[in-house]
Structures are given as structure tokens and as C-alpha cells.
C-alpha angles and dihedrals in degrees: 000000000000118000133208131200109260096223118261094347084080090215116138099225123197113248087245117059112200106242110219094204086083089075093058096125103358127125125255088249093054092046091052092050092048096049092047093049090051092051088049091052089054101262112152101170132068131186119201140157140193088241091066096091113244092348098115094043096048099038099035097088096053093042089051091050092050096040093128090055100049138068096217116209122183134168147191135217094200120124099198109084094215092050091046092053090047090053092048092054090048091050092050091056095045093049095044095241131140087203138350126249090218133015121187142191101240129226108000104175109174143352093277091054088047091054090053093054101057092113090047091056088048089053094053090047088053089049091053092049089050093051097248090123133010098219139017135212150155133251135190149137130219137081091282097049102093093051091045091050093049090054092045087055090053093047102042135033096252125171099197145024130201124195143142120287122176142129095262092053091044088058089060105088097207094047094046092049091054095042091049089051090050090050091049091052089048092055091047091053097034093239123169110249120208122179128209132192095040089140099040112130101180144291118314095229108168092330100083106132121232123252130027102310107115087349095138102062120079087208128050109262127211109267108188127079092238093052097044090046091050092048095049093045091052095050096045090047094060107106111252100021109122101184143348133230114239115240120270097253126083092213090067096039099086091053093048093049091048089051092052092047090052096039119154120169122250137197109262103213099078095046089047092052092048093050097045095099099040116110120260118245092225128045117275115251117264 
């Protein structure tokens, strides 16, 4: 699998980042098989969080065993700095790491949310200074995320950003404007840029199927090879994006990894036009 330099971290991240949300309610045996298959495909970067159900507990042993092969990124949604640092320490233990390569403030959705997280950003900066992580960043999904992350980059000395990039969002003029402004800022400051929701098809609504299939994702993911490949190719073709996080469902993972391995860039305009009338996975702003 191709790699790209993840901004000033200097890490050559695989185009596909293994999304730990896929392990939400999986067994340790399944987690081990998935991680090992991702490593075999050339993945060298994993993103995981304590809010992802059983993910840290079931994937921790195999992550720890392969620590020297993985850029390990974790994150916290806690606002209280003492609680955040306690959660960071717990995650280090569960994932078999002495320190994280990247630690992120998780799920910043708009400017008001950002304002409420100032102490949390201070805490991860402290963690970096103390050697508990090498780099720090911010993640989030929602219409307000790109603008909020751009402001976070201006306020705090961050190394990475992670936000949604797909054809449907690029068809929304306001979102695309904010996202492209964030990407320009990332280039200016040499930040690592990671995309999420490359394989998001739409909201589940009342169509969520019964049973375990696609149970992990709160949105409906693409399910066919053509759709997954198209989504991955679009996201990785957006200028400034270094890598994408695989969808939070093990059933889609094989298709996403194959799409990353076979990646060829595309022109964006046709995909944006085709996706303009698709539903958004999160509510429109009011």
C-alpha cells in the first residue's frame, strides 16, 4: 500500500488508517485477525478510542504485540483535564504502549464545543511535553467541524487534524469552503490531515438492518466494491488529504483496504455532481 508523509509528524502513514471503531463489539479473536490482515495489506497506522465500546480491550493485545509496526493514535472526548489524563494513562495500559504516537481531542463539532475544550487541549499539550505522546491533534464530524478545527489550529500548537471528506460534503458549498480553508491552513503549517467518512452512504433512518451486519456504524456505509472504491478514491484525491480512516465495520474493511491498495486519483467534479442530491449522514445546520 502507498504511504504519504503525515505532515510534520514525519511518519509515512499508509493511505488506509485502521479505524478502531470496527472493534466495538467484536471478539478478541476477530480483532486479532482484522489487525493482522490490515498489517499484511500494508497498514501501519491505527486510530482507536476508549469510546469505541470494547475496542481497546479486545484489540489491545495484538496492538501491543505489533507496537513497532504501528503508528498508534488514540483520543479522548473528556473536557476535564485530570479526567482526560487519567483516561490517557488507562488507554496506554490497555493498548500495550509506553506512549502514543498521536493523542487527539475527540469529536469537536463546532466553535462553541471548541471553546468548552480549552482545558482539554491544555492537557494534551502537557501530555506531549511529558512524553506520554509524540504528537497531538483534533478530530470531529459535523458541518461545523472544519471551521472549529481551523480555529483550534490557530489557538493551539497541533500536529494533525481529522475531519469528514466525501463527495456529498464537497457538494455543499459552505462545508467545502470551510474544509478547503482548513486544508490550506494545514499545508501552511505542515499538519497531518486524516479523513473520515470516505465510505459513508447516508443516514440509516428506518432502514437499519437487524442483526450484526453493519451494526457498528451509526451511519449506513457503502456495501459494494464499486461504491467503496469510489468513496476511497474521491477522498484520497482531495488535495491535502494524507490518509483516510477505514469505516467502523469489519464487513466493509476488506473492500476499503483493497481500494486503498489499488488507489488511483480521480477528478473530483463528476463525483461531486453525482453526490449532490444524496442525503447527509448528519443533520443539516439550522
